[in-house]
C-alpha positions in Angstrom: -10.5 -33.4 0.8 -12.9 -30.5 1.2 -13.0 -27.4 -1.0 -12.0 -25.2 2.0 -8.9 -27.3 2.7 -7.9 -27.3 -1.0 -8.4 -23.5 -1.1 -6.1 -23.0 1.9 -3.4 -25.2 0.4 -3.4 -23.1 -2.8 -3.3 -19.7 -1.1 -0.4 -17.8 -2.5 2.3 -16.7 -0.1 4.3 -13.5 -0.3 7.7 -13.7 -2.0 9.2 -11.7 0.8 7.9 -9.9 3.9 5.1 -7.5 3.2 6.1 -3.9 3.0 5.5 -1.4 5.8 3.8 1.9 5.1 7.1 3.7 5.1 8.7 1.1 2.8 5.9 1.4 0.3 6.1 5.2 0.5 9.8 5.1 -0.2 9.3 2.7 -3.1 6.8 5.0 -4.7 9.1 8.0 -4.2 11.8 6.0 -6.1 9.3 4.9 -8.8 8.3 8.5 -9.5 11.9 9.8 -9.4 11.1 12.3 -6.7 14.3 13.7 -5.0 13.0 16.4 -2.7 10.2 17.0 -0.3 8.3 15.1 2.4 5.6 12.6 1.4 2.9 10.5 3.0 1.2 7.5 1.5 -2.3 8.3 0.1 -4.9 5.5 0.0 -8.2 6.1 -1.8 -11.0 3.8 -0.5 -14.1 2.8 -2.3 -17.3 2.0 -0.3 -20.2 -0.2 -1.3 -23.4 -1.1 0.5 -25.6 -4.1 0.2 -26.8 -7.2 1.9 -24.0 -9.3 3.3 -24.0 -12.6 5.2 -22.8 -16.2 5.3 -25.8 -17.3 3.3 -29.1 -16.1 1.8 -31.1 -16.8 5.0 -28.8 -14.7 7.2 -28.3 -11.5 5.2 -27.9 -8.1 7.0 -27.3 -4.6 5.7 -23.6 -4.2 5.3 -20.7 -2.0 4.1 -17.9 -3.2 2.0 -14.6 -1.3 1.8 -12.1 -1.7 -1.0 -8.8 0.0 -1.8 -9.2 1.8 -5.1 -5.9 3.7 -5.5 -2.6 4.1 -3.7 -0.3 7.1 -4.3 1.7 9.9 -2.6 0.7 13.2 -1.2 3.2 15.9 -0.3 3.3 16.5 3.5 3.0 19.9 5.1 3.8 18.5 8.5 6.0 15.5 9.3 4.4 12.6 11.2 5.8 9.1 12.1 4.9 7.8 8.6 6.3 10.7 6.6 9.2 9.9 4.3 11.8 12.4 3.2 12.5 12.0 -0.5 16.1 13.1 0.0 16.7 10.1 2.2 14.6 7.6 0.2 15.9 8.6 -3.3 19.2 10.4 -3.0 20.8 11.8 -6.2 23.4 9.5 -7.7 26.9 10.0 -6.6 29.1 11.6 -9.2 32.4 9.9 -9.9 35.5 12.0 -10.4 37.4 11.1 -13.4 41.1 10.1 -12.7 
């Protein structure tokens, strides 16, 4: 058994389907307790440069991109990925006492 095969066998699988951008935005709206406004997902990237390649003999100048932070930004103009907090996190329904 090679190391590559073993690594593939041990690769974790998602518990459920991965979230869409809108689902992740809605989840963050609920997490922060936001009830009003339109929001978009904000992703902060981190860039790094250096020599990259499959081995030391085949290095080339390269750029690496990583996700540093994920959050929400209030939207001034709705787009297809904008989530309305009123829909994503409606206020709890009040029950009338009998």
